[in-house]
N, C-alpha and C positions, 0 to 999 in steps of 0.2 A: 493756839489759834490766833492769827493776827486779827487786830481791831481793823475796823473800816478805816480808821484816819491812817494806821500803818500801810493798809494796802495801797491807798492812794499816793502814799509817800514813797512807793517803789517807782523808781524811774524807768523810762524805756530802755535805757541803756543797760541797766541791771537784768531786765527781762531778756535782752537780746544776748548778754553775756552768758546766760545761763542755757540757753537753747544748744542742742547738740547739732545743729546745722550751723555751718560757717557762712558768715556774711560779710562781705567786703564791698565798699563803694568806691568809685572814682569820678574824678571830673573829666570833662572832655579831652584833656590831654593825657588821661591815663594816670593822673596823681592820685594816690590813695588818701582819701579823707575820712573813711571809717573802717574799722575791722574789728568784729567781735573776738571773744577769747577763743572759740572754736577754730578760728583760722590758723592759731599757733599749733593747735593739736594736729592739724591736717599738714602744716609745714614741719612739724616734728622739731620745732625750735623753741626754746625758753620765750616766754612773753616779752616782747620788747616793742618799743614804739616805732611802727613802720608807716606811721602818717607822714605824707609828704614824699614817700618814695613811690617809684614807678611800678605799676601792677605788673609789668612784664619781668621785672627783677625777681618776683617771687612765684608768679604763675605765669611762665613765658607762653604757654599754650592755651590760655585761658579763652580767648576768643571774645572777651569782654568789649574789646575796642571796636568790634565790628557793629555793636549795638548803635554806635555814633554815626555810622555811615548811612543808615536807613531809619534810624528810630524805632526799629522793630524788635520785639522781645524773641529770644531764642530759648525754647524751652526744651526739657529733657535731653540736654547735651552731654554725650560722656567725656571724660576727661581723666587721662593717667598721669599722676604726680609721684614720683618715686615708685614705691610698691602699692600705692592707694589708687583704686579706682573711684571716681567721682561722678556723681550725677549732677549736673549744673542747670539751673535757670538764671537767664541773664536778661534783665528787664531795664529799659530806659527810665531816668526821672525826669519829669517834666515839671516846672513851676511857671505858672500863668501861661502856659502854652509853649515854652522854652525848654529846650533840652539842655539840662544843666549837669547831667551825670547819668551814671548807670550802676546798678547793684547786681551783684551775683550771689546765689544763695547755693552752696555746695552740700550735698550728702554724700557720705561715705558707704558705697555699695560694694566694697570689696568682696566681703563674705557672700552677699547675694549673687554677685557675679562669678565667684567660683563654684558656687553652688549649681548655678544655670551652665556653667561650662561643663561640669562634671555629668550633668543630666544629659547634655547634648553628647558627650563622649560616650556614655553608658547607652545611650540611645543608638548610637552608631554601631556599638558594639553588637547590641541586641539584634539590629537590623543585618549585620554581617553574619551573626550567629544563625539568624533564621534563613537568610540566603545560602550559607553553607549547609544547613540542614536540609533545605529544599533540594539542593544538589545531590546530597547523599541519598536522599530518598528516591529521587528520580533516576539514580544510576545504581544504586547497591541492591535493588530488589526488582523482581520480576512483577511485582504487584503489591500494593500495601494500601490498607484502608482501616481508619480508627473511627469508632462510634463511642458516644457517651452512654451513661446508664439509660438514657432514654431512647437509644438507637438512632440518634442523629449524627450524621457524618460530621467529624471534626477535623479530620485529616485524610487526604489521600494523595497518590502520585501519579504521574502521567501514565505509567506503565498499567496500572489499574483502570483508570477512567477511560483509556483507549478500548478496553472491552466493550465499551457502550458507546464509542464515538463521541465522548464527551471530553471537556477540559476539567481539571481537577477544581478550579473555582465553580463550576457549574454544579457539581456535587455537593460541596461543602455547605453544611447548614439544612440539608434535606434529611427526611427520615429515609433509612436504609432501604425500608420496604418500597418506597417510591421509585427507587433506582433500579431494582431487580427482585424478582419473586425468590422466595426461599433462601434467604441470605443464612445460610446455614452456620456462619462463624460467630452469629450473634446468640447462638445456644449457650456459648460459654458464659454470658451474663447470668445465666440461671444455675449452671451446673458448676461454674467456677473451676472446672477442669480443661487443662489445655489439650489439645488434639493435634498431632503432628503427622503429616504426610498422608492425609485422606484425598480420595478421588472425588470431585465435585464438578458438576456441570455449571459454567459460568458464561451465561448468555451464549449458549451454543458451543462453548470451548470446553473440552474436557481437561481439567487443570488438576495439579496436585497441590494442596494447599496446607497451611497450619492456622489454627485459631488459638489465641492466647488471651487470659483476663488480664486487664490492667488493674492492678491493686494499689491503693493509697491507704495508709493508716488502717491497714487491715480490712478495709471495705473495697468492693468491686466498684470501680467508677466508669469502666467502659471496657471495650473490647477490641483486639486487633487481630486483623486477617492479614495473611501473607501468602502470595502466590509463589510456591517454591519453583514449580516448573509450568510454564504457559502452555505445554502440550504433553501429553503423557508419553508421547513417542520420544520426546527429549530423555525422559527417564531411562527408557529402553536403550537409547543410544549410549547414555552416559554408562549405564551397566555393562553393555557390551565392551565400552573402552576401558572400564576397570577390569573386566575379565581378561581382556587383551593384554592390559599392563602386567596382571599377575601371572600370565603365561609366559610374558617375556622375561619377568623377574625370574620365574622358575628356570627358564632356559638360559638365563645368565649365571645362576647358581649352579646349575648343572654343568655349564661350560667350564667355570671355574674349578669345580670339583673334578671335572675330567682332566683339566690342565695340570692340577695338582698331581692326579693319579699318574698322568703320561710323564710328569717330571720325574716321579720315583722310579717309573717303568725304565726311562732312559737312564737313570743313575746306578741302577742295579746291573749286577753282571756276575760272571764268574770268578774275576780276578780278586785274589785275596786283598789287595791294596784298596779296591773300591769298596769291597764289603765291610772293612775296617773303618773306612772314612764315612760311610752311610751310617752306621751304627753310632760313632761319634757325633754326626749331625743330629741324629734323632735325640741324643741326650743333651747336647746344646741347644736344640730348639725349645725345650722346656725351661731353659734357665733365664731367658730374656736378655741375656748378656749381648753387648755390641760384637759383631763377628766381623773379621776381615777375610774374605775369600782371594786366594791368589792361585795363579796358574796361567797358562799360555791362553792366547786368544782362541775361542771356540771349544773350550774344555767343559763347558756347562755351568759356568759360575751363576748365571741367572736362574738356572735350574735348581742349583742348591740354595739360593736365596728364596726361591719358592717354596722349597721344601722346608726350610727353617720356619718360614711363614705358616704354612699349612699344618705343620706339627706343633705349633706354638699355642698358648692360650689366647692369642691374638687373631685366630684364623678366622673369626667373624669379622674382623676390622679390615680396613683397605690395605692393599699393597700396591705401594707408589714406586715408580722407578723414575730415576733422573740419570741420564747419561751425561756426566760431567764434560765429555769430551765433544759432544755433539752440539752442546748449547753455547753460543757466544759468550765471552767472558762478560760483555756489557749487559747481558740479558740473563745471566745465570742467577745473579743476587735477587732480581724480582721473580724470577721462575721458582727459587728455592723458598723465598721468605714472603713473596707477594706484595702488593702495594696498594695505597689508599687512592681514592679518586683524586686526580690533579697532581699526582706524586711528580709527574714530569709530563713534557709534551708528547701527545699520542697515549697518555694512560686511558685506559678503558673506563667509561663512566662506570661508577659503582666500586671501582677498584677490581682486585683480583687475589684470590687465595692462594698462597704459596703452597709448595708440595708438602712442606712440614705440617702445615695446618690440615691439609688433605690427608696426610697419612695418620693424623692423631688418633689413638686407639688401635694402629695398626703397625705396619712395617714400612720403613723407608730405605729402598735400596738404591744406593749410590754406586753406580757402575763407572768404572774407568776413574777412580778417585785420585789416581797418580797424574792425571792431565789438567787437575784444578789448580788455578794460578794461585800465587802465595797470598794475594790480597784476599781472596775469597776463602782460602784456608783459615785465615785469622777469623772471619766472621762466622765460619761454621764451627770453629772451635769454642766460641763463645755460647753459640746456640746449645751446643752438645753440653757444656758445663752448666749452664743455667736452665737448660730444659725450658726455654720460652723465646718466642721469635717476635720480632719487631718489624712491620711491614715498611717498605719505603715510604717516605712522605708522613708516617705516623709516629708520635711518641708514646704509643700505648703499647705496652708488652702483652703477648698472649702466651699463655702457658700451654705447652704440648707434650703429649705422652706418647712418644715414638720409639720403636726398636730400630736401632740402625743396623744394616748390613751393607758393607763397602766392599768393592771388588777392584782389583787391578791386576794387571800383567807386567806393571814396572817393577824395577828394583828399588823400592822405597828407601832402603837403608843407603844405597848409593847416592840417591837423589838428596837424602839428608846432608850427606857428607858434601855434595855440591851446592847446599843452600838451596835446593829446588822444592823442598819438602819440610814442612814445620815437624821438629821432632816432638813437640808437645801433642800435636794433633795425630801423630804417628801412634803414640802410646795410648791415646784415647780411643783409637780405632782397633788397636792390635790387642783387644782383650781376649778375644779367642781366635786363633788363626787356623783355617781349614785349607790346605794346600791340595789343589785338585790335579791329579796325574794327567799328562797329555795322553791322547790315544795310544801312541806307539809303545807306552809302557802298560797297556791293557788290551793287547791285541786280542786276547781270548774272549773279550765282551764284544767284538766286532759282529759276530753272528746274531747274538741277541739283540743288538742296536739295529742291525739291518731288519730283522723281523718287526721291531717296533715301527721303525719308518715306513715299512710295507704297509703295516696296518693303517697308519696314519695317512698315508697318500691314496690307499684303495677307497677309504671315505672320502678324501678330498677330491680325487679325480673320477669317482664313481666307477673304478676298475676292479677287476677280480684277479690281480697279481697274486700268484701262490707261493712264489719264493724266487731263489737266485740260484744259478748254477754253481757248481763246486769249483770251476775253473774261475769264475768271476770273484768267488770269496777268496779263493788263493791268492789272486792279485791283490785284491783289496787288504789282505793281511800281510802282503810284503810291502805295501806302500808306506813311506814314512809318515805321512799325515801332518804336514806343517799347519792344516787348517782344523785339526782335531774333529771333534764331533760335528761341528757346524759344516766342515766339509764333507763329511760322510752323508749328512743329511742331504746337502746340495746335489751330491753324486746320485743319490736314490731318487731324489725328485726329478733330476734331468733323464734318468733311465726311465721313469714313468712317463715321460714326454716322448720318448724313442721307442719303448716296447711295443711289440706287434703281436704278442701272444700272451701267455700267462706267466712267463718266467724271464727274470731278468738275465741277460746273457752278456758275456764279455764284449760284444759288439755294441752293446748300448750304454757302455761306460766311456768315458772321455777319452780323448786320444792319448793324452800322457800315460794314462793306465794301460791302455791297449800296447803303447810302445814298451812300457815295463814288461808286459806279458811276453812279447815277442822277443825281448832279451833272454828270457828264461828259456825260450824254445831253442836257441841255438847255442852250440858247446860254449861259445864266448865269441868275441868279435875276431874275425880274421884280418890278416894283413899286418903291417908294421905297427910298432907301438905308438909311433907318432898318428897313424890313422886311427887306431883304437882310441887313443886319448881324444882325438877330435870328434869321433862319433859318439863317445860317452858325454863329452862338454856339450854337443849340440842337442843330445836328448835331455840333458840336465836343464839347459835353457828352455826347451819345449816344456818340460814337467813344470818348471817355475813358473813360466809364464801361464800355463793351464790352470795351476793351482791358484794363482793369483788373479783369476779371471781377466788376464790381459794388463794388471796393474804393475807397469814396469817398476815404480819405486818399491813396491812390496816384494817383486821377484828379485830384484837387486838385493834387497835386504836379506831375504831367504837363503840366497848364494853367498853372502858376505861379500858383495861387489858394491862399489859406488855406482851411482846413476850412469856417470860417463863411461866406468869400466863394462857396464851391461851393454850400453850401446855399442861400444866397440866390438864385443863379442858377436852381437846379434848381427852387424854389418859383416864381420868375418864369415859368419855361418849362413849369410844371406836370409836372415830371420827378421830383419826389419821392415817395417810397413810404413 
């Protein structure tokens, strides 16, 4: 302990040097004539003699010189120096009434200021959270109210308060029994048992509500009441809608089942070649292997794809079809693999799921695979190999479990030789090949197919066609069927539009088939060989155009003519229009 003499021997300078506050004094010209040790701590420099130097050299923003302008002290001024926040008091020094200097006392408040800033940030976050909660409560529920253990309202929303023509703030803080009689949801404060979906009269409104206890640390501290439906009729309407959706789902399930059954019915027949192919298809369906369907246009390749799906273990999954020839090349990639939002100009908000993802757990049928461009073939090959897709605009891969069935009427082997189809993709697709015969090779099946189509169109047109005449069947069996099953279906549908009784007759068939029948009725054609050839050529042109539904390019192709060659013959026989 210091003696009294020792205490008096401590100088004022030593006292000031030991204070934590920085003190610095300047003359009217701003020249420093005093600085204690704490000044150097603030400046973060070693102690040195700064006496005689300008205050602005070390404290450029101090504001100390302003004291000389009016001789008035500035208190509680904030100043930032480097990373330090200072609170400064600046006071003039008067000697015998004359302003001879100014002194500044600095206090480091960095920690305090950071604490206050954090408090402000947290306060703003709390306010934002509160505003978000209020929005949620006012939009997410048809009515909500909360009371504490004493039955005092602590929270409610606009939907609930509107039952009483009040604002939420008018109800908060009041006993619930003052707001309305028999607040049944408060029973949960006693029973501690939640009750869901009870009917209750709320100020004249028959509502459906739930009541739930609020528990903290094992104790009931309040109760929550929720209005689930503002009107019982809303529940009835919703129930009706759910029943309607269930009926619709049952309808679609039945439709799919009928479609699969119809597919099998169309494929079955008397011809040994089809019977054998059906049996092979049923075995292949169980394996899950990739299948390549080959055959002319209209032979029923999609029906076989449906059969493979319906008879597989994936029959509860989706059956997704992509016509590779119908989708433009620049759209096929996004159609197959999907895209993320913003992947390209015009991309749908939220992105789009591709066909591969849609078919996950089911079957993806790639029709007209031979018409796919080479660049797209490479991308398809990668997906088949890796069993994952990457949407356009995304770097995230998604696993897919898809069975592939591809179909084509093109000569893939010739395309490989001409560098139009990738050989590696061909071998990936050609695991199991099913070649579907054209209708002209299964003539014995025509009568069964006609019966199937009559049954189909009787339902579609609400008619009662019982059959077809032997004369009409005979003509259909003699036709060469360039359009295969699809052509036969179109012929029967056309007949349904023409029929005026209960039986399809020769007159209900297209003109080119009637011409075919007329040829059979005469011994042959009379006249010179040249005239006979001309008549046969003219009939062939008419049949080709009728079969192609007027499509001259297709008609020329079926006759083995160029488009220009077809036009010359049409002009020759006065068939051009």
